[in-house]
N, C-alpha and C positions, 0 to 999 in steps of 0.2 A: 670476546665471547661473554665475559661477565657483564660488560656494559650492555650488550644486547638483551641479556636476561633481565637486568634491572630495568631497562627501558620497556620491555614487554610487561613486567610486573607493574610498572608505573602506569602504563596504558590501561591495564586491567582495573587497577584501583580507581583511576580517574573515570573510566567508563561506568564502573559500579556506582561511583559517587553521582554521576549524571543521572543514572537510573533512579537512585534513591531520592535525589532532590525532586525529580519529575514526579515520583510517586507521592511524596509529601505535599507538593503544591497542588496536585490533582485532587487531593482529599479535601481541599477547600470547597470543591464542588460536590464530590461524591461522598465525602465523609458523613454528612447528615442523613444520607439514604442507605448507608451500609446495613442498618438494622433491617432493611427490606431487601437484602441481597437475594433472598429465595423467592421473591415474587416478581411479577412483570413490572418493568419500569416505565413502559410506554405502550401505547396502542399504535394504530396506523401501520407504517412500514416496519416498525420494530416488531409488531405482533407477527407479521409474516416471517420475520427472521427467526423468532422463537419456534414457529412451526417448521421452518427449514431444519433447525437443530433436532427437533423431535422426530422428523421423518428421515434423518440421515442414517445411512447404513454402511458407512465406511468409505465408499467411493461413488455411491449413487443414492437416490432417494427411494423409499418404499412408497408404493401406491396406497392410498387410504380412502375409505368411505366415511371417515370421521369428519373430514373437512371437505369443502367444495360441494355443498349441497346443490343440486340433487344427484349429480353424476359422480361425485367423489373428486379426488385430487391426485394427480401424478406430477410431481415437481420435476421429473426428468424431462418434461417437454420444454422446460425453461433452460436455455443454454447458459450455464454458469459454471465457473471453476473455483468456487469458494471452498476448496477442499481443506486447507489447513484450519480455517476458521470453524467450519462445521465440525471437523474431527475433534478439535480441542474442546469446543463447547459441548458437543455430544458426550465426549468421554467424561468431562467433569460433571455434567448433569446426571449421567448414568451412575457414577460413583456416589453423588450426593442424593440421588433419588428424587430430584425435582427438575422439572423441565426448564426452569428459568435461570437457575444459578450459574450454569455454564456460560451462557452468553453474557450475563452481568459481570462475571469474573473476567471474561475475555476483554471486556471494555476496560476494566481496571488495570489488567496486566499490560495492555498496550502502552500505557504511559511510561512506566519504567523500562519496558522493552525498547521503545523507540528512543528514549533517552540514552540507554546503553548502546544501541546500534548506531545512532546518529553521532555519538562521540567519535567512533572510528571513521565515520564518513567525513567529519570535519578534520580529523587527524590526517586523512589521506590528502587533504588540500594543503597541509602544512601547519595547521593550527594545533597547538597542544596546550596543556594546562588550563587555567581559568577561562581563556577564550573558547577553547573547544568545549569545555563543560557548559559554559553559558549558551553557546550556540546550540548544543544538543538539547538542553533543557527548554530553551525558547521554542525550538522546532517542535518538541513533543507537546507543547502547550498551545499551539496555534488554535485560534477559535474554531477552525474547521473540524479539528479533532473532537472538541466538545460538542459543537453544534450538530454534527451529523451522527454522533454516537447513539442518540436515542431516536434515530430515524433510519437512515441508510447505514446501519451499523457497520457492515463489512467494508463499506467505502471509507469509513472513518478510521479503520484500524491502522492504516498508513504504514505498517512495518514493511510490507512488500515494496512500497515506494522507496524505502531506505535501502533494502537489499538490492533492488534493481539499480538504483543510482550508484551503489558500490561497484556493481559489475561494470557500469558505464565508465566510471572513473578508472577502474583497473585497466580497461581496454584503451580508453582515450589517452592515458598516461604512458602506455607501453609496458606497464608492469605485468599485465597478464601474459604477454608474449615472453617476457623474461622468465616468468615463473615456469612456463611450459618448456621453453627451450633450454634454459639454464646455461648461459654462456660459460666458456672455459674459465676456470678460476673462481666461479661463483656457484659451483655445484652445492646443492643442499643435501643435508643428511637424509637418510631414508625416513626417519620419523617425521622430519620437517616436511618432506614431500607428501607424506600421507595426510598430515594435518592440513596442509594447504589445499590438497585435492579434495578432502572431505569438506572443508570450509566453502570452497567454490561450488561444490555440488549442492550443499545446503542452501547457499544463496540462490542458485538456479531453481531448485525445487520450490522454495518459498515464493520466489517471484512468479513462477509459472502457475502455481496452484493456490494463489491467494487473491483471486479476483481478476477478471479480464481487463479492467481499467488500468491497473498498474502494470500488468503484463504488457499491454499495448504501449503504455507510457515508456516502459523500459526499451521496447523494440524501437520506438521512434528515436529516443535519445541514443540508443545503440547504433542506429544507422548514422546519426550525426557523428558519433565517436569514430566509426569506421571511416567516414568521409574525412574527418580531421586527420586520422592516421595516414590516409592516402595523400592529403595535401602536404603533410609534413615529410613525405618521401618514403614512407614505409613500402617495401616490396609487396607484391601480390601474395606471396607465400605467408608473409607476416599477417596480412589482412585476413587471409583465410583462417589462420590460427586464431586471430582475434574474434572472428565470427562464431567460433565454437559455442560460447555460452548462450548467444542469442539464438543460434540454431537449436540448441537444446531446449530453450524456453518455448520455441515454436512447437517442437515435437511433444513436449510434456503438456503444453496447453491443448494440443489436438487430442492427446490421450485423455485429458480431463474432460473434454467435450464429448467423448465417445458415448457415455450413457445417454446424453441428450440426442445425439445424432442417431443412435441405434433405435431409441424409442420412437423418434419421429419417423424413421424410415420403415420400421416394422409395423407400427400402428399409428398411421397418420392422424392428426387431430381432426375433429369434425368441424372445427371452425377456428378463426383467428381471435385469440384472446386480447392481444395487444399488438401494436405496430408503431414503429418510429421511423419517420422519413428522414433522409439526409438533411433536409432543411431544418428539422427539429434540432439536430445536433449542432447546426450552425447557430441557431438561436441560443441554445444552452451555452455554447462557447462564448457568445456575446454577453450573456448574463454574467458568466465568470469573469470576463475581462472588465466589465463595469464594476463588479463587486470587489475585485482585488486591487483596483486602482483608486487612489483617493479622489474625491470630488474636486474638480479644478476650481475651488472657491478660495477666498482669501479672508482672513480676519483683520487685515490692516484697515485703519481708519480711511474712510472715503471710498471704499471698494464695494459699497452697497449696490451701486448700479451694476457693477461687473458681476457680482454674485447673482443678482436678480436676472441678468441676461443669460447666465449659464443655466440657471434653473428653468427659465422659459424655453431655452433651446432644447433642453432634454425633454421637457413636457410637450414640445411641438412634434416630437417623433411619433411614430406609430404606437399603438397601444402595447405592442410586444416590446419594442425598444424602450419606451419610457417606463414600463413597469419595473425594469431592473433598478 
């Protein structure tokens, strides 16, 4: 019992250290602009996110004639479930009395938050100590986190990707079923049960209400985790138990979409503002695949011809493929 308490304390200390290191290192980029914490940091897509925060009313957006000339703006027509991001940023901005500070602080907070949460994610795979800390810090500082923060800000927050992956690992490893069923001889105390149930509920809510991309990401990997459990011989009753967190994510995501669905049904838009074909998603997936993989080039002597051939092969593709 004492050893378990010490281990939990050690985990909390190491997770906090991961978050602190991530925060300090992120200040190499954001430190010079902290003096402008109360002003807008970027235009374009980030400007629309500032407006999202200003229009947020707790669970839905308010309609406004201040934006969207000449007919005004009703963001409820846009199907999004960025509830946790909007709520945090709106609350901080309301307290501070400026429309920009909440979103700017959200960006800063995500670095230590991801460092803290990702430590436990690595710990679930068996890593502890310096390796888990290093993995968590490195993940919190990936270029995508910085690069998208001043554009598609909510996509860059990433913390719901960590909570979603934690649920996937809990299910895939069989731990979730053991927590729920509690085999004989492994029964938990009442307080421990309450804390675990609360933690899982928080993971589910954050994953479901922090953007549709990472909710979908979790459901896809969750399906893979359930398939893995089936392959490993888990009975159907166990698989149904394991499906509970993913079912909850689907239900909560639907609830989050309700303002958009009701607005569209009760007052249909007079025209289509934007559209994305399935083919577009295939193209974007191709962009991502090219960007995350290293260019198949070599710095070895005598490989100039090979490198030139690779470059020419990429350039020979269509304008969409080669632009990546």
